[in-house]
C-alpha positions as CSV (number, residue, x, y, z in Angstrom):
1,M,0.1,0.1,0.1
2,D,1.1,3.6,-1.0
3,H,1.4,5.6,2.1
4,R,2.8,8.9,0.7
5,D,0.8,12.4,1.4
6,G,-1.0,13.7,-1.6
7,L,-2.3,10.1,-3.0
8,D,-5.9,10.1,-1.2
9,E,-7.2,9.4,-4.9
10,N,-6.3,6.7,-7.2
11,A,-5.2,8.2,-10.5
12,Y,-7.4,5.9,-12.5
13,K,-10.4,6.6,-10.2
14,K,-9.7,10.0,-10.9
15,E,-9.5,10.0,-14.7
16,L,-12.6,7.7,-14.7
17,S,-14.6,10.3,-12.7
18,Q,-13.6,13.0,-15.2
19,E,-14.6,11.0,-18.2
20,Q,-17.9,10.1,-16.6
21,E,-18.6,14.0,-16.0
22,E,-18.0,14.6,-19.4
23,Q,-20.9,13.2,-21.5
24,Y,-20.0,12.7,-25.0
25,D,-22.6,12.0,-28.0
26,D,-20.2,9.7,-29.6
27,F,-23.4,7.4,-31.2
28,V,-24.5,7.1,-34.9
29,T,-27.6,5.2,-35.9
30,I,-27.1,2.7,-39.0
31,D,-29.7,0.5,-40.1
32,G,-31.8,1.2,-36.7
33,K,-28.7,0.4,-34.7
34,P,-26.6,2.6,-32.3
35,F,-22.9,2.4,-33.2
36,R,-20.0,4.2,-31.3
37,I,-17.5,6.0,-33.3
38,P,-14.5,7.7,-32.3
39,Y,-15.0,11.2,-33.8
40,K,-17.8,13.1,-35.0
41,I,-16.9,17.0,-36.1
42,I,-13.2,17.5,-36.2
43,R,-11.0,20.1,-38.2
44,E,-9.0,20.2,-41.4
45,V,-6.3,22.7,-42.3
46,T,-4.7,23.5,-45.4
47,F,-1.8,25.1,-45.6
48,S,-0.5,26.7,-49.1
49,G,2.7,28.1,-50.2
50,V,5.2,25.9,-48.3
51,R,8.7,26.4,-49.2
52,K,10.3,23.9,-51.2
53,D,13.8,24.5,-49.7
54,E,12.2,23.6,-46.3
55,M,10.7,20.5,-47.4
56,V,13.9,19.8,-49.0
57,S,12.9,16.9,-51.4
58,M,10.1,14.5,-52.2
59,E,11.7,11.6,-50.0
60,H,11.8,14.2,-47.1
61,A,8.2,15.3,-47.6
62,A,7.0,11.7,-47.6
63,R,9.0,11.1,-44.3
64,L,7.3,14.3,-42.7
65,Q,4.0,12.7,-43.7
66,Y,4.8,9.8,-42.0
67,R,6.0,11.7,-38.8
68,L,2.5,13.5,-39.0
69,M,0.6,10.4,-39.1
70,L,2.4,9.1,-35.7
71,L,0.7,11.8,-33.8
72,E,-2.3,10.4,-32.1
73,P,-4.6,13.5,-32.6
74,V,-3.7,13.5,-36.6
75,I,-6.2,11.4,-38.4
76,K,-5.3,12.1,-41.9
77,A,-2.3,13.9,-43.4
78,K,-1.0,14.8,-46.9
79,V,2.3,16.5,-47.9
80,E,2.4,17.5,-51.5
81,F,6.1,18.5,-52.4
82,T,5.1,19.5,-55.9
83,K,2.1,21.7,-55.2
84,Q,3.7,23.0,-52.1
85,K,0.9,22.3,-49.9
86,I,-0.1,20.6,-46.9
87,T,-3.1,19.4,-45.8
88,V,-4.1,17.8,-42.3
89,V,-7.2,16.5,-40.7
90,Y,-6.7,16.5,-36.8
91,N,-8.6,15.9,-33.8
92,P,-8.8,19.9,-32.3
93,K,-9.1,20.8,-28.4
94,T,-12.8,22.2,-28.9
95,A,-13.7,18.5,-30.3
96,H,-16.4,16.7,-28.0
97,N,-14.7,13.1,-28.2
98,R,-12.6,10.9,-25.7
99,K,-9.6,11.2,-28.0
100,E,-6.6,12.7,-27.7
101,K,-6.6,16.4,-28.9
102,I,-4.3,19.1,-30.6
103,S,-4.6,22.8,-31.1
104,L,-3.6,24.4,-34.4
105,E,-0.6,26.2,-32.5
106,E,0.7,23.3,-31.4
107,L,0.4,21.7,-34.7
108,I,2.3,24.5,-36.3
109,S,5.2,24.2,-33.4
110,F,5.2,20.5,-34.7
111,F,6.3,21.7,-38.1
112,D,8.5,24.2,-36.8
113,K,10.9,21.5,-35.4
114,E,10.6,19.8,-38.6
115,G,12.3,22.7,-40.2
116,V,8.9,23.8,-42.1
117,H,7.5,26.7,-40.9
118,L,3.8,27.6,-41.7
119,N,3.0,30.8,-38.9
120,Q,3.1,33.2,-41.9
121,N,1.7,30.7,-44.9
122,P,-1.9,31.2,-46.1
123,R,-4.1,28.4,-44.8
124,T,-7.7,27.5,-45.0
125,E,-9.7,25.8,-42.2
126,R,-12.9,24.1,-42.2
127,D,-14.8,21.5,-39.9
128,F,-14.6,17.9,-41.0
129,D,-17.8,15.6,-40.4
130,Y,-15.7,12.6,-39.8
131,Y,-18.6,10.0,-40.1
132,N,-19.9,11.5,-43.6
133,E,-16.6,12.2,-45.2
134,M,-14.5,9.6,-44.2
135,Y,-15.9,6.6,-42.0
136,K,-18.9,6.1,-44.8
137,Y,-16.7,6.9,-47.4
138,Q,-14.1,4.0,-46.5
139,F,-16.6,1.6,-44.9
140,D,-20.0,2.0,-46.5
141,P,-19.2,3.7,-50.0
142,P,-22.4,3.9,-52.2
143,S,-20.8,2.3,-54.9
144,I,-17.4,0.9,-56.4
145,R,-15.8,3.7,-58.7
146,E,-15.3,2.7,-62.3
147,R,-12.4,3.6,-64.7
148,P,-12.4,3.4,-68.3
149,P,-9.2,1.2,-69.6
150,Y,-6.1,2.4,-70.6
151,G,-6.1,4.8,-73.4
152,Y,-9.9,5.2,-73.5
153,T,-12.0,8.1,-72.0
154,M,-15.3,7.3,-70.3
155,D,-17.6,8.3,-72.5
156,E,-15.6,5.9,-75.2
157,W,-15.7,2.9,-72.2
158,K,-19.4,3.5,-71.9
159,S,-20.2,2.8,-75.8
160,M,-17.8,0.2,-75.7
161,K,-19.0,-1.7,-72.5
162,P,-22.4,-3.6,-73.6
163,E,-20.1,-5.4,-76.3
164,Y,-17.1,-6.0,-74.3
165,T,-19.5,-7.5,-71.6
166,K,-21.2,-9.5,-74.1
167,K,-18.1,-11.3,-75.7
168,M,-16.5,-11.9,-72.0
169,I,-19.9,-14.0,-71.1
170,E,-19.6,-15.8,-74.5
171,A,-16.0,-16.2,-73.8
172,R,-16.6,-17.6,-70.3
173,E,-19.5,-20.0,-71.6
174,K,-16.7,-21.5,-74.2
175,N,-14.5,-22.0,-71.6
176,V,-16.8,-23.7,-69.3
177,A,-17.9,-26.0,-72.2
178,K,-14.2,-26.8,-73.2
179,F,-13.3,-27.7,-69.6
180,K,-16.3,-29.8,-69.2
181,E,-15.3,-31.6,-72.5
182,W,-12.0,-32.4,-71.1
183,Q,-13.6,-33.4,-67.8
184,N,-15.5,-36.1,-69.4
185,S,-12.6,-37.1,-71.4
186,Y,-10.5,-37.6,-68.5
187,A,-13.1,-39.4,-66.8
188,E,-13.4,-42.0,-69.6
189,S,-9.7,-42.3,-69.5
190,N,-9.1,-42.8,-65.6
191,P,-12.3,-44.5,-64.5
192,Q,-10.4,-45.7,-61.2
193,V,-9.5,-42.1,-60.4
194,L,-12.8,-40.6,-60.8
195,A,-15.3,-43.5,-60.0
196,D,-16.5,-42.0,-56.7
197,K,-16.5,-38.7,-57.9
198,M,-18.5,-38.3,-61.0
199,P,-20.3,-40.8,-63.2
200,V,-18.2,-42.4,-66.0
201,K,-19.6,-42.4,-69.6
202,S,-19.3,-46.4,-70.9
203,S,-17.0,-46.3,-73.8
204,S,-16.1,-49.3,-76.1
205,K,-13.0,-47.4,-77.5
206,P,-9.4,-48.7,-75.8
207,T,-7.6,-45.9,-74.0
208,L,-4.3,-44.9,-74.9
209,K,-2.9,-46.8,-72.1
210,E,-4.6,-50.1,-73.1
211,K,-3.5,-49.7,-76.9
212,L,0.1,-49.1,-75.5
213,F,0.3,-52.1,-72.7
214,G,-2.7,-54.3,-73.5
215,K,-5.7,-55.0,-71.5
216,K,-5.1,-55.9,-67.9
217,R,-6.6,-59.5,-67.6
218,K,-8.9,-60.0,-64.4
219,R,-7.2,-61.5,-61.5
220,R,-9.4,-64.4,-61.4
221,E,-8.4,-65.4,-64.9
222,K,-4.4,-65.2,-63.6
223,E,-5.3,-67.5,-60.5
224,K,-6.5,-70.3,-62.8
225,Q,-3.7,-70.1,-65.0
226,F,-1.1,-70.4,-61.8
227,W,1.0,-73.4,-62.3
228,F,3.5,-74.5,-59.8
229,H,6.7,-76.7,-60.9
230,G,6.0,-80.3,-59.6
231,A,2.0,-80.3,-59.0
232,S,0.3,-83.4,-60.6
């Protein structure tokens, strides 16, 4: 037991009581059932006109993006070296959720430590709806995006698609029929292998093995022809 002064309340109990005092509406209704999500309304900030000599190179920009994503309050980050732009989706201090938070000033301070100074850069900020703009987009998309084949526009692909789909169906049916034909041929040639798996069509034609080595005689015929030296 810890008898030190000033430790009247357990730290865990203190944090738990603080969480109970703060009431968060972190549920959404999906198909009539409530589900808890980590965020609701958070923030997105975009810094433009970032100096390329501070981002150094594309490799350095990629490492900066990786270090950003290591921050717990950062949900999404994109560092664009060519466009001289940095976009960060983060959990602000004002957000109503239980997750770790960060202020815009602390975010800019992080960039300062990385050698990228954004305090005077033009920036745009907006509220970011995590559920509608990220969660539903990733986990419940309305449809799968379709792209045309390489070298064709979407309008060209739309006119080509019906004929292409028809040819694909015909080719699939042709391949299935060809496989069935081979399967039946194999079953006739190897009755001992597929006897328990599929019905074998009776055929009087000798197989290739029988043509080369002759037809096997039955075991009883072999026993009748058995001869032992000295037997009367």
